[in-house]
Every structure is written in structure tokens, then in C-alpha cells.
All heavy atoms as atom14 arrays in JSON, in Angstrom:
{
  "sequence": "MEEIKAIKPGPKPKREDGELDERRRVTPEKKPEYPPLKPHIHKPGEKR",
  "atom14_mask": [
    [1, 1, 1, 1, 1, 1, 1, 1, 0, 0, 0, 0, 0, 0],
    [1, 1, 1, 1, 1, 1, 1, 1, 1, 0, 0, 0, 0, 0],
    [1, 1, 1, 1, 1, 1, 1, 1, 1, 0, 0, 0, 0, 0],
    [1, 1, 1, 1, 1, 1, 1, 1, 0, 0, 0, 0, 0, 0],
    [1, 1, 1, 1, 1, 1, 1, 1, 1, 0, 0, 0, 0, 0],
    [1, 1, 1, 1, 1, 0, 0, 0, 0, 0, 0, 0, 0, 0],
    [1, 1, 1, 1, 1, 1, 1, 1, 0, 0, 0, 0, 0, 0],
    [1, 1, 1, 1, 1, 1, 1, 1, 1, 0, 0, 0, 0, 0],
    [1, 1, 1, 1, 1, 1, 1, 0, 0, 0, 0, 0, 0, 0],
    [1, 1, 1, 1, 0, 0, 0, 0, 0, 0, 0, 0, 0, 0],
    [1, 1, 1, 1, 1, 1, 1, 0, 0, 0, 0, 0, 0, 0],
    [1, 1, 1, 1, 1, 1, 1, 1, 1, 0, 0, 0, 0, 0],
    [1, 1, 1, 1, 1, 1, 1, 0, 0, 0, 0, 0, 0, 0],
    [1, 1, 1, 1, 1, 1, 1, 1, 1, 0, 0, 0, 0, 0],
    [1, 1, 1, 1, 1, 1, 1, 1, 1, 1, 1, 0, 0, 0],
    [1, 1, 1, 1, 1, 1, 1, 1, 1, 0, 0, 0, 0, 0],
    [1, 1, 1, 1, 1, 1, 1, 1, 0, 0, 0, 0, 0, 0],
    [1, 1, 1, 1, 0, 0, 0, 0, 0, 0, 0, 0, 0, 0],
    [1, 1, 1, 1, 1, 1, 1, 1, 1, 0, 0, 0, 0, 0],
    [1, 1, 1, 1, 1, 1, 1, 1, 0, 0, 0, 0, 0, 0],
    [1, 1, 1, 1, 1, 1, 1, 1, 0, 0, 0, 0, 0, 0],
    [1, 1, 1, 1, 1, 1, 1, 1, 1, 0, 0, 0, 0, 0],
    [1, 1, 1, 1, 1, 1, 1, 1, 1, 1, 1, 0, 0, 0],
    [1, 1, 1, 1, 1, 1, 1, 1, 1, 1, 1, 0, 0, 0],
    [1, 1, 1, 1, 1, 1, 1, 1, 1, 1, 1, 0, 0, 0],
    [1, 1, 1, 1, 1, 1, 1, 0, 0, 0, 0, 0, 0, 0],
    [1, 1, 1, 1, 1, 1, 1, 0, 0, 0, 0, 0, 0, 0],
    [1, 1, 1, 1, 1, 1, 1, 0, 0, 0, 0, 0, 0, 0],
    [1, 1, 1, 1, 1, 1, 1, 1, 1, 0, 0, 0, 0, 0],
    [1, 1, 1, 1, 1, 1, 1, 1, 1, 0, 0, 0, 0, 0],
    [1, 1, 1, 1, 1, 1, 1, 1, 1, 0, 0, 0, 0, 0],
    [1, 1, 1, 1, 1, 1, 1, 0, 0, 0, 0, 0, 0, 0],
    [1, 1, 1, 1, 1, 1, 1, 1, 1, 0, 0, 0, 0, 0],
    [1, 1, 1, 1, 1, 1, 1, 1, 1, 1, 1, 1, 0, 0],
    [1, 1, 1, 1, 1, 1, 1, 0, 0, 0, 0, 0, 0, 0],
    [1, 1, 1, 1, 1, 1, 1, 0, 0, 0, 0, 0, 0, 0],
    [1, 1, 1, 1, 1, 1, 1, 1, 0, 0, 0, 0, 0, 0],
    [1, 1, 1, 1, 1, 1, 1, 1, 1, 0, 0, 0, 0, 0],
    [1, 1, 1, 1, 1, 1, 1, 0, 0, 0, 0, 0, 0, 0],
    [1, 1, 1, 1, 1, 1, 1, 1, 1, 1, 0, 0, 0, 0],
    [1, 1, 1, 1, 1, 1, 1, 1, 0, 0, 0, 0, 0, 0],
    [1, 1, 1, 1, 1, 1, 1, 1, 1, 1, 0, 0, 0, 0],
    [1, 1, 1, 1, 1, 1, 1, 1, 1, 0, 0, 0, 0, 0],
    [1, 1, 1, 1, 1, 1, 1, 0, 0, 0, 0, 0, 0, 0],
    [1, 1, 1, 1, 0, 0, 0, 0, 0, 0, 0, 0, 0, 0],
    [1, 1, 1, 1, 1, 1, 1, 1, 1, 0, 0, 0, 0, 0],
    [1, 1, 1, 1, 1, 1, 1, 1, 1, 0, 0, 0, 0, 0],
    [1, 1, 1, 1, 1, 1, 1, 1, 1, 1, 1, 0, 0, 0]
  ],
  "atom14_positions": [
    [[16.16, -22.78, 19.55], [15.21, -23.11, 18.54], [14.72, -21.82, 17.88], [14.44, -20.88, 18.57], [14.05, -23.89, 19.21], [13.07, -24.43, 18.22], [11.98, -25.6, 19.13], [11.01, -26.1, 17.73], [0.0, 0.0, 0.0], [0.0, 0.0, 0.0], [0.0, 0.0, 0.0], [0.0, 0.0, 0.0], [0.0, 0.0, 0.0], [0.0, 0.0, 0.0]],
    [[14.6, -21.81, 16.54], [14.16, -20.68, 15.81], [12.66, -20.41, 15.87], [11.96, -21.47, 15.91], [14.58, -20.78, 14.34], [16.05, -20.6, 14.16], [16.42, -20.55, 12.71], [15.71, -19.93, 11.92], [17.4, -21.15, 12.29], [0.0, 0.0, 0.0], [0.0, 0.0, 0.0], [0.0, 0.0, 0.0], [0.0, 0.0, 0.0], [0.0, 0.0, 0.0]],
    [[12.31, -19.22, 15.91], [10.87, -18.95, 15.85], [10.42, -18.53, 14.46], [11.09, -17.7, 13.84], [10.56, -17.77, 16.81], [9.1, -17.51, 16.99], [8.85, -16.35, 17.98], [9.68, -16.24, 18.95], [8.01, -15.49, 17.74], [0.0, 0.0, 0.0], [0.0, 0.0, 0.0], [0.0, 0.0, 0.0], [0.0, 0.0, 0.0], [0.0, 0.0, 0.0]],
    [[9.39, -19.17, 13.97], [8.9, -18.87, 12.61], [7.86, -17.82, 12.69], [6.88, -17.9, 13.41], [8.33, -20.2, 11.96], [9.46, -21.28, 11.86], [7.75, -19.89, 10.58], [8.97, -22.58, 11.39], [0.0, 0.0, 0.0], [0.0, 0.0, 0.0], [0.0, 0.0, 0.0], [0.0, 0.0, 0.0], [0.0, 0.0, 0.0], [0.0, 0.0, 0.0]],
    [[8.04, -16.8, 11.83], [7.08, -15.71, 11.78], [6.45, -15.62, 10.44], [7.16, -15.8, 9.4], [7.69, -14.31, 12.14], [8.24, -14.28, 13.52], [8.74, -12.95, 13.83], [9.25, -12.87, 15.33], [9.77, -11.48, 15.63], [0.0, 0.0, 0.0], [0.0, 0.0, 0.0], [0.0, 0.0, 0.0], [0.0, 0.0, 0.0], [0.0, 0.0, 0.0]],
    [[5.08, -15.34, 10.39], [4.48, -15.24, 9.11], [4.67, -13.86, 8.49], [4.95, -12.93, 9.25], [2.98, -15.51, 9.31], [0.0, 0.0, 0.0], [0.0, 0.0, 0.0], [0.0, 0.0, 0.0], [0.0, 0.0, 0.0], [0.0, 0.0, 0.0], [0.0, 0.0, 0.0], [0.0, 0.0, 0.0], [0.0, 0.0, 0.0], [0.0, 0.0, 0.0]],
    [[4.62, -13.75, 7.2], [4.73, -12.49, 6.47], [3.33, -11.76, 6.49], [2.38, -12.4, 6.07], [5.24, -12.65, 5.07], [6.61, -13.34, 5.06], [5.26, -11.34, 4.35], [7.12, -13.76, 3.71], [0.0, 0.0, 0.0], [0.0, 0.0, 0.0], [0.0, 0.0, 0.0], [0.0, 0.0, 0.0], [0.0, 0.0, 0.0], [0.0, 0.0, 0.0]],
    [[3.27, -10.62, 6.98], [2.0, -9.88, 6.95], [1.88, -9.11, 5.64], [2.7, -8.37, 5.31], [1.93, -8.88, 8.14], [1.91, -9.62, 9.52], [1.75, -8.61, 10.56], [1.64, -9.32, 11.93], [1.44, -8.34, 13.03], [0.0, 0.0, 0.0], [0.0, 0.0, 0.0], [0.0, 0.0, 0.0], [0.0, 0.0, 0.0], [0.0, 0.0, 0.0]],
    [[0.71, -9.39, 4.9], [0.59, -8.73, 3.63], [0.19, -7.28, 3.73], [0.19, -6.51, 2.78], [-0.57, -9.53, 2.98], [-1.32, -10.09, 4.09], [-0.32, -10.28, 5.2], [0.0, 0.0, 0.0], [0.0, 0.0, 0.0], [0.0, 0.0, 0.0], [0.0, 0.0, 0.0], [0.0, 0.0, 0.0], [0.0, 0.0, 0.0], [0.0, 0.0, 0.0]],
    [[-0.22, -6.81, 4.85], [-0.6, -5.39, 5.05], [-2.09, -5.25, 5.05], [-2.85, -6.2, 4.8], [0.0, 0.0, 0.0], [0.0, 0.0, 0.0], [0.0, 0.0, 0.0], [0.0, 0.0, 0.0], [0.0, 0.0, 0.0], [0.0, 0.0, 0.0], [0.0, 0.0, 0.0], [0.0, 0.0, 0.0], [0.0, 0.0, 0.0], [0.0, 0.0, 0.0]],
    [[-2.56, -4.03, 5.25], [-4.05, -3.79, 5.27], [-4.71, -3.88, 3.92], [-4.1, -3.6, 2.92], [-4.17, -2.35, 5.84], [-2.92, -1.73, 5.53], [-1.84, -2.82, 5.51], [0.0, 0.0, 0.0], [0.0, 0.0, 0.0], [0.0, 0.0, 0.0], [0.0, 0.0, 0.0], [0.0, 0.0, 0.0], [0.0, 0.0, 0.0], [0.0, 0.0, 0.0]],
    [[-5.9, -4.41, 3.97], [-6.7, -4.53, 2.72], [-7.45, -3.22, 2.52], [-7.85, -2.54, 3.45], [-7.67, -5.69, 2.81], [-7.02, -7.02, 3.08], [-6.27, -7.5, 1.91], [-5.76, -8.9, 2.18], [-4.91, -9.42, 1.15], [0.0, 0.0, 0.0], [0.0, 0.0, 0.0], [0.0, 0.0, 0.0], [0.0, 0.0, 0.0], [0.0, 0.0, 0.0]],
    [[-7.73, -2.82, 1.25], [-8.52, -1.68, 1.02], [-9.96, -1.86, 1.49], [-10.39, -2.94, 1.5], [-8.4, -1.48, -0.47], [-8.11, -2.78, -1.05], [-7.29, -3.47, 0.03], [0.0, 0.0, 0.0], [0.0, 0.0, 0.0], [0.0, 0.0, 0.0], [0.0, 0.0, 0.0], [0.0, 0.0, 0.0], [0.0, 0.0, 0.0], [0.0, 0.0, 0.0]],
    [[-10.64, -0.8, 1.82], [-12.07, -0.85, 2.19], [-12.92, -0.54, 1.07], [-12.64, 0.29, 0.22], [-12.35, 0.07, 3.36], [-11.55, -0.29, 4.58], [-12.22, 0.26, 5.87], [-11.43, -0.24, 7.04], [-12.14, -0.07, 8.27], [0.0, 0.0, 0.0], [0.0, 0.0, 0.0], [0.0, 0.0, 0.0], [0.0, 0.0, 0.0], [0.0, 0.0, 0.0]],
    [[-14.02, -1.27, 0.96], [-15.01, -1.02, -0.1], [-15.93, 0.12, 0.3], [-15.79, 0.68, 1.41], [-15.91, -2.35, -0.26], [-15.11, -3.47, -0.77], [-16.03, -4.58, -1.19], [-16.73, -5.15, -0.05], [-17.36, -6.26, 0.01], [-17.41, -7.06, -1.12], [-18.01, -6.72, 1.06], [0.0, 0.0, 0.0], [0.0, 0.0, 0.0], [0.0, 0.0, 0.0]],
    [[-16.78, 0.55, -0.58], [-17.65, 1.66, -0.35], [-18.6, 1.43, 0.84], [-19.0, 2.37, 1.55], [-18.61, 1.96, -1.58], [-17.85, 2.48, -2.79], [-17.1, 1.38, -3.59], [-17.5, 0.25, -3.54], [-16.1, 1.66, -4.19], [0.0, 0.0, 0.0], [0.0, 0.0, 0.0], [0.0, 0.0, 0.0], [0.0, 0.0, 0.0], [0.0, 0.0, 0.0]],
    [[-19.0, 0.16, 1.07], [-19.88, -0.08, 2.2], [-19.12, -0.31, 3.53], [-19.7, -0.58, 4.55], [-20.72, -1.3, 1.93], [-19.9, -2.62, 1.75], [-18.66, -2.58, 1.88], [-20.52, -3.68, 1.5], [0.0, 0.0, 0.0], [0.0, 0.0, 0.0], [0.0, 0.0, 0.0], [0.0, 0.0, 0.0], [0.0, 0.0, 0.0], [0.0, 0.0, 0.0]],
    [[-17.81, -0.07, 3.51], [-17.04, -0.13, 4.76], [-16.35, -1.46, 5.06], [-15.47, -1.56, 5.93], [0.0, 0.0, 0.0], [0.0, 0.0, 0.0], [0.0, 0.0, 0.0], [0.0, 0.0, 0.0], [0.0, 0.0, 0.0], [0.0, 0.0, 0.0], [0.0, 0.0, 0.0], [0.0, 0.0, 0.0], [0.0, 0.0, 0.0], [0.0, 0.0, 0.0]],
    [[-16.77, -2.55, 4.36], [-16.19, -3.88, 4.58], [-14.87, -3.93, 3.86], [-14.54, -3.22, 2.94], [-17.06, -4.99, 4.05], [-18.39, -5.15, 4.82], [-19.18, -6.3, 4.33], [-18.62, -7.21, 3.68], [-20.42, -6.31, 4.59], [0.0, 0.0, 0.0], [0.0, 0.0, 0.0], [0.0, 0.0, 0.0], [0.0, 0.0, 0.0], [0.0, 0.0, 0.0]],
    [[-13.95, -4.82, 4.35], [-12.64, -5.0, 3.75], [-12.79, -5.72, 2.38], [-13.54, -6.66, 2.26], [-11.72, -5.8, 4.66], [-11.29, -5.12, 5.92], [-10.45, -6.08, 6.77], [-10.52, -3.89, 5.67], [0.0, 0.0, 0.0], [0.0, 0.0, 0.0], [0.0, 0.0, 0.0], [0.0, 0.0, 0.0], [0.0, 0.0, 0.0], [0.0, 0.0, 0.0]],
    [[-12.08, -5.17, 1.4], [-12.07, -5.82, 0.12], [-10.8, -6.59, -0.04], [-9.73, -6.02, -0.09], [-12.19, -4.76, -1.0], [-12.34, -5.32, -2.38], [-12.4, -6.55, -2.56], [-12.43, -4.49, -3.33], [0.0, 0.0, 0.0], [0.0, 0.0, 0.0], [0.0, 0.0, 0.0], [0.0, 0.0, 0.0], [0.0, 0.0, 0.0], [0.0, 0.0, 0.0]],
    [[-10.88, -7.94, -0.1], [-9.69, -8.79, -0.09], [-9.19, -9.08, -1.42], [-8.11, -9.7, -1.59], [-9.97, -10.08, 0.69], [-10.33, -9.76, 2.14], [-10.4, -10.98, 2.97], [-9.93, -12.08, 2.55], [-10.86, -10.89, 4.13], [0.0, 0.0, 0.0], [0.0, 0.0, 0.0], [0.0, 0.0, 0.0], [0.0, 0.0, 0.0], [0.0, 0.0, 0.0]],
    [[-9.88, -8.61, -2.51], [-9.43, -8.88, -3.86], [-8.34, -7.9, -4.28], [-8.4, -6.69, -3.88], [-10.56, -8.85, -4.86], [-11.6, -9.88, -4.61], [-12.78, -9.67, -5.52], [-13.44, -8.46, -5.03], [-14.44, -7.81, -5.71], [-14.88, -8.32, -6.88], [-15.0, -6.72, -5.31], [0.0, 0.0, 0.0], [0.0, 0.0, 0.0], [0.0, 0.0, 0.0]],
    [[-7.41, -8.29, -5.06], [-6.38, -7.41, -5.59], [-6.56, -7.41, -7.07], [-6.48, -8.45, -7.68], [-4.97, -7.83, -5.19], [-4.68, -7.84, -3.75], [-4.5, -6.38, -3.31], [-4.24, -6.34, -1.87], [-4.06, -5.26, -1.25], [-4.24, -4.07, -1.83], [-3.72, -5.25, 0.07], [0.0, 0.0, 0.0], [0.0, 0.0, 0.0], [0.0, 0.0, 0.0]],
    [[-6.74, -6.31, -7.7], [-6.94, -6.27, -9.11], [-6.49, -4.83, -9.69], [-6.35, -3.91, -8.96], [-8.38, -6.53, -9.47], [-9.28, -5.44, -8.96], [-10.6, -6.11, -8.58], [-11.55, -5.15, -7.97], [-11.6, -4.82, -6.67], [-10.7, -5.29, -5.89], [-12.45, -3.94, -6.2], [0.0, 0.0, 0.0], [0.0, 0.0, 0.0], [0.0, 0.0, 0.0]],
    [[-6.37, -4.81, -10.97], [-6.04, -3.6, -11.71], [-7.25, -3.23, -12.59], [-7.63, -4.08, -13.4], [-4.75, -3.73, -12.55], [-4.49, -2.45, -13.35], [-3.62, -4.09, -11.72], [0.0, 0.0, 0.0], [0.0, 0.0, 0.0], [0.0, 0.0, 0.0], [0.0, 0.0, 0.0], [0.0, 0.0, 0.0], [0.0, 0.0, 0.0], [0.0, 0.0, 0.0]],
    [[-7.73, -2.1, -12.52], [-8.9, -1.7, -13.33], [-8.41, -1.42, -14.75], [-7.27, -1.11, -14.97], [-9.59, -0.44, -12.77], [-8.62, 0.58, -12.74], [-10.26, -0.71, -11.42], [0.0, 0.0, 0.0], [0.0, 0.0, 0.0], [0.0, 0.0, 0.0], [0.0, 0.0, 0.0], [0.0, 0.0, 0.0], [0.0, 0.0, 0.0], [0.0, 0.0, 0.0]],
    [[-9.29, -1.64, -15.77], [-8.84, -1.42, -17.13], [-8.29, -0.03, -17.37], [-7.33, 0.11, -18.19], [-10.13, -1.57, -17.94], [-10.99, -2.5, -17.09], [-10.65, -2.1, -15.67], [0.0, 0.0, 0.0], [0.0, 0.0, 0.0], [0.0, 0.0, 0.0], [0.0, 0.0, 0.0], [0.0, 0.0, 0.0], [0.0, 0.0, 0.0], [0.0, 0.0, 0.0]],
    [[-8.72, 0.98, -16.67], [-8.2, 2.34, -16.86], [-6.78, 2.45, -16.4], [-6.01, 3.26, -16.97], [-9.07, 3.42, -16.15], [-10.51, 3.38, -16.39], [-11.33, 2.45, -15.55], [-11.15, 2.5, -14.27], [-12.08, 1.61, -16.04], [0.0, 0.0, 0.0], [0.0, 0.0, 0.0], [0.0, 0.0, 0.0], [0.0, 0.0, 0.0], [0.0, 0.0, 0.0]],
    [[-6.4, 1.71, -15.36], [-5.04, 1.77, -14.79], [-4.04, 0.81, -15.39], [-2.9, 0.8, -15.15], [-5.13, 1.51, -13.31], [-5.91, 2.55, -12.55], [-5.06, 3.68, -12.21], [-5.74, 4.67, -11.29], [-4.85, 5.72, -10.82], [0.0, 0.0, 0.0], [0.0, 0.0, 0.0], [0.0, 0.0, 0.0], [0.0, 0.0, 0.0], [0.0, 0.0, 0.0]],
    [[-4.6, -0.14, -16.2], [-3.78, -1.22, -16.81], [-2.55, -0.71, -17.51], [-1.43, -1.24, -17.32], [-4.64, -2.06, -17.75], [-4.0, -3.28, -18.34], [-3.89, -4.38, -17.31], [-3.39, -5.63, -18.01], [-2.95, -6.59, -17.16], [0.0, 0.0, 0.0], [0.0, 0.0, 0.0], [0.0, 0.0, 0.0], [0.0, 0.0, 0.0], [0.0, 0.0, 0.0]],
    [[-2.61, 0.37, -18.29], [-1.42, 0.84, -19.0], [-0.3, 1.32, -18.08], [0.89, 1.34, -18.48], [-1.9, 2.06, -19.81], [-3.33, 1.81, -19.95], [-3.76, 1.1, -18.71], [0.0, 0.0, 0.0], [0.0, 0.0, 0.0], [0.0, 0.0, 0.0], [0.0, 0.0, 0.0], [0.0, 0.0, 0.0], [0.0, 0.0, 0.0], [0.0, 0.0, 0.0]],
    [[-0.55, 1.64, -16.83], [0.45, 2.05, -15.86], [1.27, 0.97, -15.32], [2.3, 1.16, -14.71], [-0.21, 2.81, -14.66], [-0.95, 4.06, -15.09], [-1.67, 4.71, -13.95], [-1.27, 4.49, -12.78], [-2.66, 5.44, -14.15], [0.0, 0.0, 0.0], [0.0, 0.0, 0.0], [0.0, 0.0, 0.0], [0.0, 0.0, 0.0], [0.0, 0.0, 0.0]],
    [[0.87, -0.31, -15.52], [1.58, -1.44, -14.98], [2.34, -2.22, -16.09], [1.76, -2.46, -17.15], [0.6, -2.41, -14.27], [-0.01, -1.76, -13.03], [-1.13, -0.95, -13.12], [0.57, -2.0, -11.79], [-1.67, -0.39, -11.97], [0.08, -1.44, -10.65], [-1.05, -0.61, -10.75], [-1.6, -0.09, -9.6], [0.0, 0.0, 0.0], [0.0, 0.0, 0.0]],
    [[3.58, -2.65, -15.78], [4.27, -3.36, -16.85], [3.69, -4.79, -16.99], [3.08, -5.28, -16.01], [5.7, -3.49, -16.23], [5.51, -3.39, -14.82], [4.34, -2.47, -14.63], [0.0, 0.0, 0.0], [0.0, 0.0, 0.0], [0.0, 0.0, 0.0], [0.0, 0.0, 0.0], [0.0, 0.0, 0.0], [0.0, 0.0, 0.0], [0.0, 0.0, 0.0]],
    [[3.75, -5.43, -18.14], [3.19, -6.72, -18.32], [3.99, -7.74, -17.5], [5.15, -7.57, -17.24], [3.39, -7.03, -19.83], [4.48, -6.11, -20.24], [4.4, -4.91, -19.4], [0.0, 0.0, 0.0], [0.0, 0.0, 0.0], [0.0, 0.0, 0.0], [0.0, 0.0, 0.0], [0.0, 0.0, 0.0], [0.0, 0.0, 0.0], [0.0, 0.0, 0.0]],
    [[3.33, -8.85, -17.11], [4.0, -9.88, -16.35], [4.86, -10.76, -17.25], [4.63, -10.87, -18.43], [2.93, -10.85, -15.74], [1.98, -10.21, -14.77], [0.87, -11.2, -14.37], [2.73, -9.7, -13.52], [0.0, 0.0, 0.0], [0.0, 0.0, 0.0], [0.0, 0.0, 0.0], [0.0, 0.0, 0.0], [0.0, 0.0, 0.0], [0.0, 0.0, 0.0]],
    [[5.93, -11.2, -16.71], [6.91, -12.09, -17.45], [6.24, -13.4, -17.65], [5.54, -13.92, -16.74], [8.2, -12.23, -16.64], [8.97, -11.01, -16.42], [10.19, -11.25, -15.65], [10.99, -9.98, -15.36], [12.13, -10.23, -14.51], [0.0, 0.0, 0.0], [0.0, 0.0, 0.0], [0.0, 0.0, 0.0], [0.0, 0.0, 0.0], [0.0, 0.0, 0.0]],
    [[6.44, -13.96, -18.86], [5.85, -15.37, -19.07], [6.57, -16.39, -18.18], [7.76, -16.3, -17.95], [6.13, -15.62, -20.49], [7.25, -14.7, -20.92], [7.13, -13.55, -19.96], [0.0, 0.0, 0.0], [0.0, 0.0, 0.0], [0.0, 0.0, 0.0], [0.0, 0.0, 0.0], [0.0, 0.0, 0.0], [0.0, 0.0, 0.0], [0.0, 0.0, 0.0]],
    [[5.77, -17.34, -17.67], [6.3, -18.38, -16.82], [6.73, -19.56, -17.68], [5.86, -20.14, -18.36], [5.32, -18.79, -15.74], [5.8, -19.83, -14.88], [6.72, -19.64, -13.88], [5.63, -21.23, -14.9], [7.0, -20.81, -13.26], [6.37, -21.75, -13.81], [0.0, 0.0, 0.0], [0.0, 0.0, 0.0], [0.0, 0.0, 0.0], [0.0, 0.0, 0.0]],
    [[8.0, -19.84, -17.73], [8.51, -20.96, -18.58], [8.82, -22.15, -17.66], [9.54, -22.05, -16.65], [9.78, -20.53, -19.29], [9.47, -19.3, -20.17], [10.36, -21.64, -20.18], [10.62, -18.58, -20.83], [0.0, 0.0, 0.0], [0.0, 0.0, 0.0], [0.0, 0.0, 0.0], [0.0, 0.0, 0.0], [0.0, 0.0, 0.0], [0.0, 0.0, 0.0]],
    [[8.2, -23.28, -17.98], [8.41, -24.54, -17.2], [9.72, -25.17, -17.65], [10.04, -25.16, -18.84], [7.26, -25.44, -17.43], [6.04, -25.05, -16.74], [5.78, -25.28, -15.47], [4.96, -24.34, -17.2], [4.58, -24.8, -15.14], [4.1, -24.13, -16.16], [0.0, 0.0, 0.0], [0.0, 0.0, 0.0], [0.0, 0.0, 0.0], [0.0, 0.0, 0.0]],
    [[10.4, -25.72, -16.71], [11.66, -26.47, -17.03], [11.28, -27.85, -17.58], [10.2, -28.36, -17.29], [12.45, -26.68, -15.75], [12.96, -25.3, -15.2], [13.69, -25.53, -13.91], [14.02, -24.12, -13.31], [14.33, -24.21, -11.95], [0.0, 0.0, 0.0], [0.0, 0.0, 0.0], [0.0, 0.0, 0.0], [0.0, 0.0, 0.0], [0.0, 0.0, 0.0]],
    [[12.09, -28.47, -18.36], [11.82, -29.81, -18.92], [11.54, -30.8, -17.76], [12.3, -30.87, -16.8], [13.06, -30.18, -19.73], [13.72, -28.86, -19.99], [13.4, -27.97, -18.87], [0.0, 0.0, 0.0], [0.0, 0.0, 0.0], [0.0, 0.0, 0.0], [0.0, 0.0, 0.0], [0.0, 0.0, 0.0], [0.0, 0.0, 0.0], [0.0, 0.0, 0.0]],
    [[10.46, -31.54, -17.9], [10.06, -32.5, -16.92], [9.33, -31.99, -15.72], [8.89, -32.75, -14.89], [0.0, 0.0, 0.0], [0.0, 0.0, 0.0], [0.0, 0.0, 0.0], [0.0, 0.0, 0.0], [0.0, 0.0, 0.0], [0.0, 0.0, 0.0], [0.0, 0.0, 0.0], [0.0, 0.0, 0.0], [0.0, 0.0, 0.0], [0.0, 0.0, 0.0]],
    [[9.08, -30.67, -15.69], [8.32, -30.11, -14.56], [6.82, -30.16, -14.81], [6.41, -29.9, -15.96], [8.78, -28.64, -14.35], [8.2, -27.89, -13.19], [8.63, -26.5, -13.07], [8.53, -25.77, -14.09], [9.07, -26.11, -11.97], [0.0, 0.0, 0.0], [0.0, 0.0, 0.0], [0.0, 0.0, 0.0], [0.0, 0.0, 0.0], [0.0, 0.0, 0.0]],
    [[6.12, -30.57, -13.85], [4.64, -30.63, -14.05], [4.05, -29.2, -14.11], [4.58, -28.31, -13.51], [3.98, -31.33, -12.89], [4.18, -32.76, -12.95], [3.41, -33.5, -11.85], [3.53, -34.98, -11.95], [2.64, -35.66, -11.03], [0.0, 0.0, 0.0], [0.0, 0.0, 0.0], [0.0, 0.0, 0.0], [0.0, 0.0, 0.0], [0.0, 0.0, 0.0]],
    [[2.97, -29.06, -14.84], [2.38, -27.76, -14.96], [1.29, -27.59, -13.94], [0.62, -28.26, -13.44], [1.73, -27.58, -16.32], [2.81, -27.52, -17.4], [2.23, -27.3, -18.77], [3.34, -27.44, -19.65], [3.32, -26.91, -20.85], [2.26, -26.34, -21.26], [4.34, -27.07, -21.63], [0.0, 0.0, 0.0], [0.0, 0.0, 0.0], [0.0, 0.0, 0.0]]
  ]
}
């Protein structure tokens, strides 16, 4: 029987107060360094 293992996302960054910050975001200053996301195109008959 196969064993199912979860994918670990890695450590979260810490906030200034020492707690873990679980949000992932790009600040406006860093935005130009990231490529734009590809548009998601739905197939005919697929629910949105």
C-alpha cells in the first residue's frame, strides 16, 4: 500500500513583532521584478 505524503510549503516569513506572517504578496515597489500572470482561459462548458 502506498503512503501519501503532503507537500510542505516551507517556512513562512516572520513579521516585525516575531509572529509568522502567513500571507504571500508582492509589494508595489517589487511588482516590476515579477512577470505578469498568464490569463486563465476556461474551456467551453467548464464552470467558472
